[in-house]
Backbone as CSV, one residue per row, in Angstrom:
resi,resn,N_x,N_y,N_z,CA_x,CA_y,CA_z,C_x,C_y,C_z
1,MET,-3.415,-33.850,-4.477,-3.007,-32.306,-4.684,-2.145,-31.839,-3.246
2,PRO,-1.089,-31.204,-3.532,-0.243,-30.770,-2.620,-0.779,-29.708,-1.634
3,LEU,-0.483,-29.843,-0.434,-0.642,-29.047,0.754,0.323,-28.126,0.882
4,TYR,0.063,-26.733,0.996,0.947,-25.750,1.133,0.835,-25.272,2.536
5,LYS,2.107,-24.629,3.108,1.936,-23.756,4.404,2.659,-22.500,4.156
6,ALA,2.228,-21.541,4.766,2.807,-20.098,4.607,2.273,-19.233,5.547
7,ASN,3.128,-18.210,5.928,2.697,-16.929,6.824,2.164,-16.039,5.857
8,ALA,1.035,-15.552,6.466,0.098,-14.510,5.604,-0.491,-13.362,6.386
9,ILE,-0.874,-12.341,5.655,-1.672,-11.288,6.444,-2.792,-11.254,5.365
10,VAL,-3.817,-11.155,5.981,-5.203,-11.045,5.352,-5.451,-9.729,4.690
11,LEU,-5.704,-9.434,3.627,-5.842,-8.276,2.893,-7.220,-7.864,2.615
12,ARG,-8.100,-8.742,2.274,-9.423,-8.581,1.882,-10.421,-9.833,1.921
13,THR,-11.482,-9.502,2.215,-12.554,-10.783,2.157,-13.715,-10.499,1.545
14,TRP,-14.377,-11.425,0.896,-15.780,-11.432,0.274,-16.553,-12.498,0.868
15,ASP,-17.802,-12.232,0.920,-18.713,-13.419,1.469,-19.050,-14.302,0.134
16,LEU,-19.183,-15.579,0.459,-19.500,-16.541,-0.611,-20.746,-17.354,-0.022
17,GLY,-21.906,-16.986,-0.600,-23.004,-17.757,0.062,-22.956,-17.534,1.528
18,GLU,-23.843,-18.369,2.122,-24.249,-18.379,3.611,-22.961,-18.652,4.517
19,ASN,-22.200,-19.576,3.965,-21.097,-20.030,5.202,-19.904,-19.738,4.935
20,ASP,-19.621,-19.475,3.426,-18.029,-19.520,3.070,-17.662,-17.989,2.961
21,ARG,-16.257,-17.725,2.722,-15.736,-16.493,2.550,-14.318,-16.824,1.496
22,ILE,-14.402,-15.914,0.649,-13.321,-15.666,-0.102,-12.314,-14.787,0.645
23,ILE,-11.054,-15.046,0.662,-10.022,-14.175,1.382,-8.751,-14.024,0.351
24,SER,-8.423,-12.874,0.267,-7.020,-12.319,-0.441,-6.053,-12.191,0.828
25,ILE,-4.816,-12.813,0.302,-3.745,-12.837,1.387,-2.479,-12.683,0.796
26,TYR,-1.531,-12.072,1.427,-0.276,-12.014,1.019,0.602,-12.778,1.843
27,THR,1.321,-13.805,1.180,2.215,-14.760,1.896,3.532,-14.501,1.553
28,MET,4.480,-14.615,2.746,5.791,-14.459,2.472,6.308,-15.499,1.624
29,GLU,5.834,-16.665,1.570,6.409,-17.652,0.697,5.922,-17.866,-0.901
30,PHE,4.609,-17.404,-1.027,4.053,-17.620,-2.279,3.621,-16.361,-3.038
31,GLY,3.860,-14.968,-2.215,3.203,-13.835,-2.870,1.556,-13.809,-2.554
32,LYS,0.755,-13.037,-3.507,-0.665,-13.059,-3.398,-1.616,-14.115,-3.596
33,ILE,-2.244,-14.703,-2.933,-3.247,-15.675,-3.335,-4.431,-15.409,-2.907
34,ARG,-5.451,-15.960,-3.503,-6.811,-16.019,-2.920,-7.276,-17.352,-2.907
35,GLY,-8.248,-17.424,-1.767,-8.755,-18.768,-1.321,-10.159,-18.831,-0.636
36,VAL,-10.813,-19.926,-0.754,-11.991,-20.128,-0.401,-11.627,-20.873,1.163
37,ALA,-12.367,-20.085,2.258,-12.349,-20.606,3.512,-13.737,-21.163,3.906
38,LYS,-14.003,-22.356,3.797,-15.501,-23.014,3.565,-15.942,-23.123,4.925
39,GLY,-17.140,-22.828,5.447,-17.630,-22.849,6.824,-17.301,-21.748,7.737
40,VAL,-16.558,-20.768,7.005,-15.942,-19.745,7.979,-16.960,-18.793,8.727
41,LYS,-18.231,-18.708,8.222,-19.094,-17.873,8.837,-20.103,-18.521,9.835
42,ARG,-20.111,-19.621,9.976,-20.895,-20.528,10.925,-20.320,-20.068,12.311
43,LEU,-21.316,-19.767,13.081,-20.957,-19.278,14.525,-20.292,-20.131,15.529
44,SER,-20.251,-21.478,15.016,-19.605,-22.528,15.858,-17.940,-22.654,15.827
45,THR,-17.530,-22.144,14.503,-16.163,-22.300,14.158,-15.339,-21.093,14.657
46,ARG,-14.169,-21.545,14.837,-12.978,-20.641,15.262,-12.135,-19.952,14.255
47,PHE,-12.679,-20.614,12.859,-12.022,-20.185,11.630,-12.159,-18.632,11.328
48,GLY,-13.360,-18.130,11.545,-13.566,-16.867,11.264,-12.916,-15.736,11.624
49,SER,-12.556,-15.529,12.876,-11.651,-14.397,13.345,-10.230,-14.385,12.884
50,SER,-9.830,-15.535,12.474,-8.411,-15.536,11.926,-8.406,-15.193,10.136
51,THR,-9.580,-14.880,9.543,-9.614,-14.643,8.102,-10.305,-13.221,8.109
52,LEU,-10.148,-12.243,9.015,-10.546,-10.866,9.005,-9.222,-10.202,8.673
53,PRO,-9.370,-9.032,7.775,-8.381,-8.271,7.395,-7.537,-7.771,8.551
54,PHE,-6.314,-7.373,8.309,-5.103,-7.146,9.134,-4.531,-8.236,9.703
55,THR,-5.352,-9.438,9.996,-4.800,-10.543,10.633,-3.516,-11.365,10.082
56,CYS,-2.334,-11.196,10.910,-1.299,-12.080,10.648,-1.574,-13.620,10.946
57,ILE,-1.361,-14.521,9.886,-1.780,-15.774,10.307,-0.638,-16.842,9.638
58,LYS,-0.836,-18.043,10.209,-0.125,-19.014,9.499,-1.322,-19.872,8.880
59,VAL,-1.101,-20.151,7.694,-2.206,-20.794,6.761,-1.795,-21.978,6.024
60,MET,-2.648,-22.874,5.971,-2.520,-24.123,5.058,-3.585,-24.152,3.869
61,PHE,-3.331,-24.450,2.671,-4.043,-24.337,1.658,-3.700,-25.299,0.607
62,TYR,-4.539,-25.582,-0.346,-4.365,-26.372,-1.370,-4.878,-25.959,-2.543
63,GLY,-4.538,-26.480,-3.914,-5.260,-26.102,-4.901,-4.280,-26.429,-6.167
64,ASN,-4.833,-26.592,-7.273,-4.086,-26.836,-8.507,-3.668,-25.440,-9.111
65,GLU,-2.304,-25.619,-9.558,-1.648,-24.326,-9.925,-2.161,-23.442,-11.016
66,ARG,-2.985,-24.278,-11.700,-3.788,-23.466,-12.769,-5.003,-22.944,-12.345
67,ASN,-5.529,-23.306,-11.289,-6.612,-22.653,-10.607,-6.018,-21.412,-9.552
68,GLU,-6.566,-20.121,-10.086,-6.312,-18.917,-9.002,-6.858,-19.157,-7.756
69,LEU,-8.113,-19.877,-7.591,-8.697,-19.800,-6.356,-8.277,-21.182,-5.627
70,LYS,-7.700,-21.065,-4.683,-7.285,-21.987,-3.659,-8.456,-22.311,-2.484
71,THR,-8.074,-23.309,-1.866,-9.034,-23.933,-0.625,-8.142,-23.748,0.601
72,ILE,-8.650,-22.642,1.234,-8.025,-22.674,2.870,-8.377,-23.711,3.532
73,SER,-7.561,-24.547,3.951,-7.790,-25.736,4.861,-7.845,-25.374,6.394
74,GLN,-6.681,-24.557,6.921,-6.507,-24.274,8.296,-6.061,-22.989,8.488
75,THR,-6.212,-22.295,9.685,-5.481,-21.032,9.791,-5.058,-20.996,11.284
76,GLU,-4.197,-20.143,11.773,-3.716,-20.116,13.243,-3.347,-18.456,13.188
77,ILE,-3.794,-17.832,14.157,-3.753,-16.411,14.311,-2.112,-16.235,15.090
78,VAL,-1.409,-15.427,14.156,-0.185,-15.039,14.879,-0.204,-13.684,15.604
79,LYS,-0.708,-12.732,14.908,-1.109,-11.429,15.488,-2.275,-10.983,15.067
80,SER,-3.370,-10.326,15.899,-4.462,-9.966,15.219,-4.449,-8.382,15.067
81,PHE,-3.526,-7.709,15.622,-3.485,-6.260,15.522,-4.704,-5.726,16.099
82,GLN,-4.953,-5.934,17.225,-6.361,-5.407,17.996,-6.161,-3.816,18.148
83,GLY,-4.846,-3.451,18.324,-4.581,-1.823,18.520,-5.078,-1.130,17.365
84,ILE,-5.114,-1.776,16.290,-5.552,-0.984,14.974,-6.939,-1.099,14.998
85,ARG,-7.744,-2.157,15.540,-9.169,-2.508,15.190,-9.826,-1.517,16.390
86,GLU,-9.196,-1.200,17.396,-9.913,-0.405,18.433,-9.810,0.995,18.226
87,ASN,-9.438,1.747,17.028,-9.452,3.040,16.727,-9.726,3.380,15.092
88,LEU,-10.615,4.271,15.111,-11.191,4.483,13.712,-10.042,5.053,12.758
89,GLY,-9.050,5.895,13.150,-8.094,6.338,12.361,-7.091,5.364,12.271
90,ARG,-6.791,4.397,12.932,-5.920,3.297,12.522,-6.506,2.491,11.618
91,ILE,-7.806,2.175,12.014,-8.464,1.258,11.013,-8.377,1.845,9.519
92,LEU,-8.742,2.992,9.291,-8.433,3.735,8.176,-7.228,3.663,7.645
93,TYR,-6.425,3.953,8.393,-4.841,3.875,7.733,-4.446,2.642,7.337
94,GLY,-4.791,1.504,8.412,-4.424,0.384,7.918,-5.139,-0.207,6.472
95,SER,-6.381,0.307,6.451,-7.234,-0.204,5.165,-6.421,0.450,4.003
96,PHE,-6.020,1.577,3.899,-5.122,2.149,2.774,-3.904,1.121,2.489
97,ILE,-3.167,0.820,3.578,-2.110,-0.202,3.351,-2.774,-1.386,2.709
98,LEU,-3.711,-2.058,3.142,-4.084,-3.310,2.582,-4.535,-3.133,1.110
99,GLU,-5.619,-2.113,1.092,-6.158,-1.730,-0.273,-5.039,-1.569,-1.368
100,LEU,-4.012,-0.723,-0.745,-3.078,-0.447,-1.814,-2.128,-1.648,-2.306
101,THR,-1.972,-2.556,-1.338,-1.120,-3.856,-1.765,-2.122,-4.604,-2.585
102,GLU,-3.513,-4.676,-2.225,-4.366,-5.586,-3.150,-4.510,-4.921,-4.729
103,HIS,-4.582,-3.545,-4.531,-4.646,-2.995,-5.857,-3.562,-3.243,-6.820
104,LEU,-2.180,-2.860,-6.320,-1.153,-2.654,-7.019,-0.324,-4.080,-7.542
105,ILE,-0.629,-5.180,-6.650,-0.086,-6.470,-7.037,-1.145,-7.252,-7.922
106,ASN,-0.590,-7.379,-9.023,-1.366,-8.234,-9.971,-0.488,-9.660,-10.132
107,GLY,-1.626,-10.692,-10.063,-1.082,-11.967,-9.997,-0.415,-12.344,-8.553
108,THR,0.606,-13.187,-8.442,1.057,-13.461,-7.097,2.178,-12.575,-6.769
109,HIS,3.161,-12.405,-7.457,4.136,-11.368,-7.309,4.794,-11.581,-5.941
110,GLN,5.402,-12.825,-5.848,6.090,-13.080,-4.494,7.748,-12.450,-4.246
111,ASP,7.357,-11.594,-3.021,8.604,-10.785,-2.554,8.513,-10.787,-0.988
112,GLU,9.634,-11.538,-0.362,9.547,-11.613,0.992,9.348,-10.160,1.813
113,ARG,10.080,-9.284,0.759,10.227,-7.803,1.144,8.925,-7.201,1.596
114,ILE,8.102,-7.328,0.723,6.854,-6.809,0.737,5.875,-7.600,1.635
115,PHE,5.991,-8.802,2.094,5.515,-9.319,3.305,5.824,-8.554,4.696
116,ARG,7.115,-8.528,4.634,7.991,-7.932,5.806,7.320,-6.106,6.006
117,LEU,7.298,-5.589,4.779,6.925,-4.310,4.980,5.560,-3.981,5.315
118,ILE,4.323,-4.867,4.959,3.298,-4.877,5.423,3.103,-5.048,6.956
119,LEU,3.791,-6.073,7.344,3.834,-6.516,8.827,4.433,-5.182,9.607
120,LYS,5.541,-4.876,9.098,6.356,-3.796,9.907,5.269,-2.336,9.972
121,TYR,4.586,-2.007,8.877,3.883,-0.677,8.984,2.501,-1.013,9.795
122,LEU,1.954,-2.260,9.718,0.948,-2.442,10.508,1.075,-2.367,12.022
123,THR,2.155,-2.935,12.262,2.921,-3.098,13.706,2.954,-1.544,14.280
124,TRP,3.654,-0.695,13.115,3.684,0.758,13.585,2.267,1.404,13.998
125,LEU,1.491,1.066,13.067,0.188,1.757,13.185,-0.758,1.474,14.331
126,GLU,-0.366,0.694,14.969,-0.818,0.161,16.480,-0.551,1.289,17.457
127,HIS,0.518,2.124,16.913,0.641,3.201,18.087,0.736,4.710,17.208
128,GLU,0.552,4.518,16.192,0.836,5.946,15.296,-0.346,6.138,14.366
129,THR,-0.765,7.248,14.037,-1.657,7.610,12.885,-1.211,8.947,12.192
130,LYS,-0.313,8.831,11.434,0.334,10.253,10.899,0.447,9.955,9.281
131,GLY,-0.067,10.885,8.679,-0.040,10.748,7.168,1.091,10.381,6.651
132,ILE,2.554,10.816,7.281,3.674,10.478,6.714,3.938,8.972,6.550
133,ILE,3.259,8.283,7.341,3.388,6.828,7.452,2.660,6.275,6.103
134,LEU,1.659,6.790,5.539,0.989,6.158,4.598,1.884,6.632,3.087
135,TYR,2.433,7.804,3.229,3.214,8.049,2.203,4.566,7.361,1.812
136,SER,5.138,7.045,3.263,6.349,6.144,3.158,5.924,4.726,2.680
137,PHE,5.098,4.309,3.354,4.727,2.815,2.885,4.206,2.685,1.368
138,CYS,3.671,3.816,0.927,3.192,4.175,-0.758,4.413,3.906,-1.570
139,PHE,5.390,4.624,-1.103,6.524,4.748,-2.135,7.532,3.674,-1.893
140,LYS,7.557,3.220,-0.682,8.423,2.077,-0.684,7.906,0.744,-1.165
141,LEU,6.417,0.356,-1.187,6.003,-0.560,-2.238,6.120,-0.378,-3.483
142,LEU,5.811,0.828,-4.116,6.057,1.247,-5.383,7.420,0.796,-5.886
143,CYS,8.450,1.050,-5.136,9.817,0.812,-5.524,10.004,-0.744,-5.635
144,MET,9.373,-1.542,-4.333,9.625,-2.852,-4.512,8.739,-3.574,-5.634
145,LEU,7.833,-2.810,-6.245,7.243,-3.567,-7.292,7.962,-3.173,-8.747
146,GLY,8.880,-2.213,-8.659,9.486,-1.879,-9.965,8.980,-0.393,-10.417
147,PHE,8.297,0.281,-9.639,7.768,1.561,-10.054,8.466,2.802,-9.290
148,ARG,9.692,2.640,-9.107,10.424,3.761,-8.420,10.540,4.897,-9.271
149,PRO,10.212,6.215,-8.795,10.194,7.437,-9.467,11.454,7.946,-9.577
150,SER,11.689,8.457,-10.851,13.209,9.182,-11.043,13.132,10.285,-10.670
151,LEU,13.913,10.593,-9.651,13.739,12.136,-8.780,15.140,13.059,-8.969
152,SER,15.966,12.591,-9.749,17.215,13.451,-10.030,17.331,14.083,-11.335
153,ASN,17.891,13.464,-12.389,18.020,14.223,-13.614,16.650,14.115,-14.346
154,CYS,16.529,14.840,-15.373,15.310,14.621,-16.295,15.129,13.211,-16.861
155,VAL,14.117,12.615,-16.760,13.854,11.337,-17.032,13.569,11.050,-18.713
156,ILE,13.546,12.221,-19.372,13.585,12.393,-20.808,14.851,12.687,-21.418
157,CYS,15.569,13.674,-21.194,16.648,14.187,-21.810,17.999,13.942,-20.908
158,HIS,17.785,13.391,-19.741,18.797,13.081,-18.507,19.598,14.156,-18.280
159,GLN,19.438,15.372,-18.668,20.120,16.543,-18.159,19.405,16.882,-16.872
160,ALA,20.139,17.757,-16.111,19.559,18.063,-14.692,18.348,18.929,-15.035
161,ALA,17.416,18.258,-13.985,15.975,18.824,-14.114,15.851,20.504,-13.845
162,GLY,16.826,20.729,-12.849,16.681,22.064,-12.438,15.479,22.492,-11.483
163,GLU,15.079,23.743,-11.429,14.118,24.133,-10.686,13.218,25.112,-11.549
164,ALA,11.932,25.021,-11.432,10.890,25.738,-12.130,10.918,26.872,-11.257
165,ASP,9.909,27.891,-11.954,9.615,29.219,-11.047,9.073,28.778,-9.702
166,TYR,9.442,29.797,-8.873,8.865,29.703,-7.476,9.308,28.230,-6.901
167,ASN,10.394,27.956,-6.934,10.812,26.927,-6.324,10.110,25.566,-6.571
168,ARG,9.568,25.367,-7.711,9.050,24.328,-7.992,9.783,23.444,-9.269
169,ILE,9.272,22.021,-9.422,9.867,21.268,-10.311,8.801,20.396,-10.909
170,TRP,9.083,20.074,-12.286,7.962,19.462,-13.120,8.260,17.933,-12.952
171,PHE,7.127,17.099,-13.126,7.103,15.907,-12.798,5.936,15.224,-13.683
172,SER,6.433,14.068,-14.541,5.445,13.402,-15.408,5.323,12.036,-14.898
173,ARG,4.138,11.605,-14.563,3.848,10.217,-14.177,3.766,9.396,-15.278
174,GLU,3.570,10.007,-16.539,3.768,9.265,-17.718,4.884,8.447,-17.957
175,ASP,6.048,9.528,-17.729,7.465,9.004,-17.805,8.182,8.646,-16.604
176,GLY,7.497,8.817,-15.412,7.835,8.294,-14.225,9.020,8.985,-13.510
177,GLY,8.956,10.379,-13.625,10.107,11.026,-12.958,9.861,12.515,-13.364
178,VAL,10.963,13.262,-12.712,10.995,14.657,-12.905,11.588,14.955,-14.404
179,ILE,11.144,16.190,-14.746,11.383,16.679,-16.028,11.823,17.786,-16.092
180,CYS,12.797,18.423,-16.904,13.251,19.790,-16.865,12.070,20.607,-17.704
181,PRO,12.245,21.999,-17.608,11.188,23.043,-18.082,11.134,22.605,-19.491
182,ALA,12.171,22.444,-20.281,12.180,22.456,-21.735,11.093,21.027,-22.125
183,CYS,11.478,20.073,-21.537,10.793,18.728,-21.926,9.205,18.847,-21.384
184,SER,9.009,19.719,-20.320,7.803,19.703,-19.947,6.671,20.479,-20.810
185,ARG,7.161,21.187,-21.741,6.330,21.893,-22.976,5.731,20.716,-23.833
186,GLU,6.222,19.440,-23.702,5.913,18.287,-24.769,5.077,17.217,-23.915
187,ARG,4.928,17.706,-22.690,4.088,16.654,-21.732,3.122,17.360,-21.068
188,HIS,1.909,17.127,-21.612,0.574,18.127,-21.289,0.156,17.502,-19.939
189,GLY,0.421,16.387,-19.498,0.031,15.914,-18.345,0.862,15.937,-17.226
190,ALA,2.053,16.543,-17.217,3.007,16.685,-16.428,2.647,17.996,-15.432
191,ILE,2.890,17.930,-14.192,2.518,18.783,-13.205,3.906,19.441,-12.648
192,SER,3.552,20.445,-12.012,4.725,21.370,-11.140,4.306,21.082,-9.590
193,VAL,5.490,20.712,-8.776,5.223,20.224,-7.509,6.151,21.023,-6.766
194,ALA,6.210,21.319,-5.642,7.018,21.953,-4.699,8.491,21.315,-4.723
195,TYR,9.679,21.824,-4.841,10.816,21.185,-4.818,10.944,20.309,-3.483
196,GLU,10.184,20.820,-2.430,10.218,20.059,-1.126,9.686,18.691,-1.043
197,VAL,8.619,18.729,-1.921,7.991,17.560,-2.213,8.985,16.481,-2.779
198,ILE,9.685,16.797,-3.710,10.673,15.858,-4.277,11.493,15.550,-3.189
199,GLU,12.052,16.578,-2.447,13.135,16.015,-1.482,12.468,15.020,-0.423
200,LEU,11.367,15.177,-0.071,10.700,14.406,1.033,10.499,13.128,0.533
201,THR,9.925,13.017,-0.955,9.847,11.449,-1.457,11.155,10.893,-1.402
202,LYS,12.302,11.531,-1.770,13.432,10.776,-1.635,13.827,10.311,-0.284
203,ARG,13.222,10.939,0.673,13.549,10.497,2.138,12.613,9.333,2.436
204,LEU,11.345,9.649,1.959,10.317,8.356,2.247,10.960,7.114,1.520
205,ILE,11.460,7.099,0.607,12.240,5.868,-0.174,13.254,5.336,0.564
206,SER,14.096,6.312,0.945,15.588,5.705,1.461,15.472,5.529,3.156
207,GLU,14.681,6.389,3.657,14.846,6.242,5.347,13.821,5.172,5.802
208,ARG,14.135,4.931,6.949,13.106,3.832,7.786,12.144,4.729,8.366
209,VAL,10.799,4.173,8.612,9.788,4.730,9.081,10.033,5.588,10.325
210,GLU,10.852,4.855,11.141,10.954,5.434,12.384,11.780,6.782,12.513
211,GLY,12.538,6.842,11.534,13.513,8.161,11.395,12.488,9.220,10.826
212,LEU,11.298,8.872,10.336,10.706,9.977,9.768,9.844,10.895,10.705
213,GLN,9.510,10.251,11.897,8.803,10.684,13.040,9.133,12.124,13.437
214,ALA,10.465,12.428,13.464,11.335,13.609,13.701,11.258,14.595,12.835
215,TYR,11.129,14.142,11.348,11.255,15.154,10.121,10.316,15.991,10.191
216,PRO,10.461,17.293,10.457,9.434,18.326,10.414,8.614,18.503,8.999
217,VAL,7.391,18.254,9.036,6.577,18.461,7.572,5.402,19.423,8.143
218,SER,5.175,20.394,7.205,4.180,21.392,7.598,2.786,20.844,7.059
219,SER,1.840,21.534,7.339,0.580,20.939,6.903,0.511,21.269,5.255
220,GLN,1.084,22.286,4.929,1.171,22.776,3.679,1.877,21.720,2.845
221,LEU,2.935,21.415,3.188,3.781,20.414,2.592,2.813,18.914,2.463
222,MET,2.359,18.402,3.511,1.371,17.335,3.567,0.509,17.461,2.489
223,GLU,-0.082,18.383,2.377,-1.221,18.586,1.566,-0.602,18.414,0.065
224,GLU,0.359,19.124,-0.103,0.873,19.007,-1.388,1.795,17.613,-1.769
225,MET,2.187,16.835,-0.650,2.449,15.492,-0.615,1.349,14.589,-0.998
226,LYS,0.370,14.851,-0.586,-0.913,13.977,-0.725,-1.318,14.165,-2.382
227,GLY,-1.435,15.372,-2.941,-1.506,15.556,-4.348,-0.714,14.873,-5.123
228,PHE,0.630,14.979,-4.963,1.654,14.224,-5.635,1.667,12.813,-5.700
229,THR,1.391,12.361,-4.527,1.102,10.693,-4.173,-0.064,10.221,-5.240
230,LEU,-1.268,10.987,-4.977,-2.271,10.377,-5.681,-2.125,10.569,-7.276
231,TYR,-1.396,11.697,-7.597,-1.095,11.812,-9.224,-0.309,10.690,-9.472
232,PHE,0.940,10.412,-8.716,1.656,9.426,-9.386,1.129,7.949,-9.302
233,LEU,0.108,7.797,-8.178,-0.276,6.527,-7.876,-1.375,6.160,-9.348
234,SER,-1.815,7.460,-9.570,-3.145,7.075,-10.581,-2.589,6.448,-11.836
235,GLN,-1.231,6.397,-12.005,-0.740,5.761,-13.275,-0.755,4.190,-13.006
236,TYR,-0.899,3.806,-11.826,-0.751,2.400,-11.570,-2.122,1.736,-11.143
237,LEU,-3.014,2.540,-10.708,-4.269,1.937,-10.149,-5.250,1.955,-11.022
238,ALA,-6.144,0.867,-11.194,-7.033,0.638,-12.412,-8.508,1.237,-11.962
239,PHE,-8.435,1.460,-10.487,-9.642,2.431,-10.114,-9.409,3.058,-8.919
240,PRO,-10.207,3.906,-8.589,-10.036,4.962,-7.225,-9.930,3.735,-6.017
241,MET,-9.374,4.037,-5.011,-9.282,3.313,-3.652,-10.229,4.195,-2.700
242,LYS,-11.111,3.374,-2.142,-12.121,3.755,-1.033,-11.590,4.389,0.255
243,SER,-10.549,3.780,0.406,-10.016,4.326,1.918,-9.554,5.781,1.746
244,ILE,-9.072,6.191,0.521,-8.490,7.636,0.459,-9.592,8.487,1.092
245,GLY,-10.927,8.462,0.367,-11.686,9.422,0.679,-12.237,9.398,1.971
246,LEU,-12.350,8.303,2.935,-12.606,8.018,3.908,-11.635,8.685,5.115
247,ILE,-10.320,8.607,4.533,-9.154,9.253,5.559,-9.316,10.671,5.445
248,GLU,-9.542,11.127,4.249,-9.618,12.604,4.130,-10.921,13.280,4.783
249,GLU,-12.082,12.422,4.813,-13.215,13.092,5.911,-12.851,12.731,7.174
250,LEU,-12.313,11.817,7.671,-11.653,11.636,8.947,-10.768,12.877,9.285
251,MET,-9.824,13.382,8.577,-8.988,14.492,8.671,-9.729,15.907,8.774
252,ASN,-10.798,16.059,7.748,-11.570,17.235,7.884,-12.198,17.455,9.132
253,GLU,-12.802,16.392,9.646,-13.754,16.378,10.916,-12.830,17.016,11.896
254,GLY,-11.498,16.330,11.964,-10.632,16.724,13.070,-10.025,18.385,12.963
255,ASN,-10.538,18.827,11.835,-9.714,20.299,11.853,-10.879,21.205,12.222
């Protein structure tokens, strides 16, 4: 049975019996895989800390291609992201990034860009906890997975979408993009969003996260951005994400 080596980021873990743990990792070389780390929960092993969420590791594993669950034989910590672990807000924001990746990627879906995206945003989160970071990661990941929203012409009739009343524009998650007022009459699930939300989404997709820090975003725009993001995401999520509710609770406590 062949032995594989990879660079990976730990997304999620499940306990398996008294000593073992199932871990879900996103690897640069093979995409998302799940494997059993045997004996990882024993106090005498140094295996355990390297299989915790957020950790960037070098991993060795083996397993039959037909078997979804691999066997993790060895790990080595590259970066533990201790700066995230020491702050509740950063833990919750980082959990959103990991949970979103876990939920959106079905199968392996190998893409080196996704590995580097996760690594970059976790690194950024060691120093920042701004909502704009989460929305930036979310739309960049969606685009990499082939779910880029259409934000220019009407996705149905391909005419200019125009602006709805009060500087708002229609968007249909079912069709994956903006729609004109005429087409919106036939899409009962469509919503109207502030034109600024669409413009901000374009920036989130095209700009590096570093460039977004200086971009002025009002609390009202952030609130609308949250609603729009969750609306669009719901088209691709099989069930709600736990981290979203926890982040909202944290933000409410801070107000």
